[in-house]
C-alpha positions in Angstrom: 7.6 -15.6 9.3 11.1 -14.3 9.6 11.2 -10.4 10.0 14.5 -11.0 7.2 15.9 -13.7 5.1 19.3 -15.1 5.0 19.6 -14.0 1.5 18.6 -10.6 2.1 21.2 -10.2 4.9 24.0 -11.5 2.7 22.6 -9.0 0.1 22.9 -6.3 2.9 26.7 -7.4 3.7 27.7 -8.3 0.2 28.3 -11.8 1.2 29.0 -14.1 -1.9 29.6 -17.4 -0.6 28.0 -19.8 1.7 31.3 -19.7 4.4 29.5 -17.6 6.8 26.0 -18.5 6.5 25.8 -20.2 10.1 27.1 -17.1 11.5 24.8 -15.0 9.1 21.9 -16.9 10.4 23.1 -16.8 14.2 23.1 -13.0 13.8 19.7 -12.4 11.8 18.0 -14.7 14.5 19.2 -12.3 17.2 18.3 -9.7 15.2 14.9 -11.0 14.4 14.4 -11.5 18.4 15.2 -8.4 19.3 13.0 -6.4 17.0 9.7 -8.3 17.7 10.5 -7.8 21.4 11.4 -3.7 20.2 7.9 -3.3 18.6 5.8 -4.8 21.1 3.7 -6.2 18.2 4.5 -9.9 16.8 3.0 -10.4 13.1 2.4 -13.6 13.4 0.5 -14.0 16.5 -2.4 -11.6 14.5 -5.1 -13.2 13.0 -4.8 -13.2 10.4 -0.8 -13.1 10.4 0.0 -9.6 9.0 2.5 -8.7 6.7 6.0 -7.4 7.6 6.3 -3.6 6.5 9.4 -2.9 4.5 10.4 -0.7 7.2 10.7 -3.3 10.1 12.5 -5.9 7.4 15.3 -3.3 6.7 15.7 -2.3 10.8 16.0 -6.3 10.9 19.1 -6.2 8.5 20.4 -3.1 9.5 20.7 -4.6 13.0 22.2 -8.1 11.9 24.7 -6.5 9.6 25.9 -4.0 12.4 26.0 -7.0 14.8 28.0 -8.9 11.8 30.3 -6.1 11.2 31.2 -5.5 14.5 31.5 -9.0 16.0 35.3 -8.8 15.9 35.2 -5.4 18.0 36.9 -5.5 21.4 34.8 -3.2 23.1 32.2 -4.8 24.9 29.2 -2.1 24.7 29.0 -2.4 20.9 26.8 -5.1 20.5 24.3 -3.6 23.0 23.5 -0.7 20.6 21.5 -0.6 17.5 21.9 1.6 14.6 20.2 4.7 15.0 18.6 4.1 11.8 17.2 0.9 12.5 15.3 2.4 15.8 14.3 5.5 13.7 12.9 2.8 11.3 11.4 0.7 14.1 10.3 3.7 16.4 7.8 4.7 13.2 6.0 1.7 13.9 6.4 0.8 17.4 3.2 -0.4 19.2 1.4 0.1 15.7 -0.7 -2.7 14.1 0.7 -3.5 11.0 -1.5 -3.8 8.0 
């Protein structure tokens, strides 16, 4: 179960065509992995699997969109940071049990 879908990310970045789908999916997969590591809780590993909170979904989209938008940026440290809003959303549920 993904924390966010490609369709949601395309809406977030206003991508209307399939030309960038592979690139967007790459950033979405990376953001998904980042968020799971940040939270200390994997919703899929719970028994039964837990629903993904809207805040986690939105934070995943914010991170993936930020990385996509700054992929051409010449500053090497840019991709190490996540958007402030995403961090605040994730801190609300970090280490909690979803549900």
